[in-house]
C-alpha positions in Angstrom: -52.4 3.5 92.7 -51.3 6.8 91.0 -52.7 9.0 93.8 -50.0 11.0 95.6 -47.0 9.1 94.3 -43.6 10.6 94.8 -40.3 9.9 93.0 -38.1 7.7 95.2 -35.1 7.2 92.9 -34.2 6.4 89.3 -31.8 4.2 87.4 -30.9 3.6 83.8 -31.2 0.4 81.8 -29.3 -0.4 78.6 -31.7 -2.8 76.9 -29.2 -3.5 74.2 -26.7 -5.0 76.7 -28.9 -6.2 79.5 -31.9 -8.5 78.9 -33.2 -8.0 82.5 -33.0 -4.7 84.2 -30.5 -4.6 87.1 -32.7 -3.1 89.8 -30.3 -1.7 92.4 -30.4 -4.3 95.2 -29.6 -1.7 97.9 -32.6 0.4 96.8 -34.8 -2.6 96.8 -33.8 -3.4 100.4 -34.2 0.2 101.4 -37.8 0.2 100.0 -38.6 -3.0 101.9 -37.1 -1.7 105.1 -39.3 1.4 104.8 -42.4 -0.9 104.5 -43.2 -0.1 100.9 -45.4 -2.9 99.6 -46.0 -1.6 96.1 -44.1 0.6 93.7 -44.9 1.8 90.2 -42.2 1.4 87.5 -42.4 3.8 84.6 -40.2 3.5 81.5 -39.1 6.6 79.6 -37.4 6.6 76.2 -36.1 9.2 73.8 -38.8 10.0 71.1 -36.2 11.1 68.5 -34.5 7.7 68.8 -37.9 5.9 68.7 -39.0 7.8 65.6 -35.7 7.2 63.8 -36.0 3.4 64.4 -39.6 3.1 63.6 -41.6 3.0 60.4 -42.4 6.7 60.8 -40.9 9.0 58.2 -38.2 10.7 60.3 -37.9 13.7 58.0 -41.6 14.4 58.4 -41.4 13.8 62.1 -38.5 16.3 62.4 -40.3 18.9 60.2 -43.6 18.7 62.2 -41.7 18.9 65.4 -39.7 22.0 64.2 -42.5 23.9 62.5 -45.2 23.2 65.1 -42.8 23.5 68.1 -44.2 20.3 69.6 -42.5 17.9 71.9 -41.2 14.8 70.1 -43.5 12.4 72.0 -46.5 14.3 70.8 -45.4 14.2 67.2 -44.5 10.5 67.4 -47.9 9.7 69.0 -49.6 11.7 66.3 -47.8 10.0 63.4 -48.4 6.5 64.9 -52.1 7.2 65.6 -54.2 4.5 64.1 -51.6 4.1 61.3 -53.7 6.5 59.1 -50.9 9.1 58.7 -48.5 6.6 57.3 -50.8 5.5 54.5 -52.9 8.5 53.4 -50.3 10.8 51.8 -50.4 13.2 54.7 -47.1 14.8 53.7 -48.4 15.8 50.2 -51.4 17.7 51.8 -49.3 19.7 54.2 -47.8 23.0 53.2 -44.5 23.7 54.9 
């Protein structure tokens, strides 16, 4: 289904205040009128917020992101990979 997809529109969803996303009704009707039968919904989030609210050491996350010049989502995935980084004293083996 990913072949040749184009962005049609976007909307924001505050999951703290809305339990169910409020899909814009006018956009839904527009898609139906244009004979779309399937769409793909992709959810994006801020990696800094995710790191701050997770079990990841946020200081380590920030330091790796800064020193390595990597995007937050890459660092977050790295630190969450298989849980091994959290438990093997990684920070003590890295020279900053």
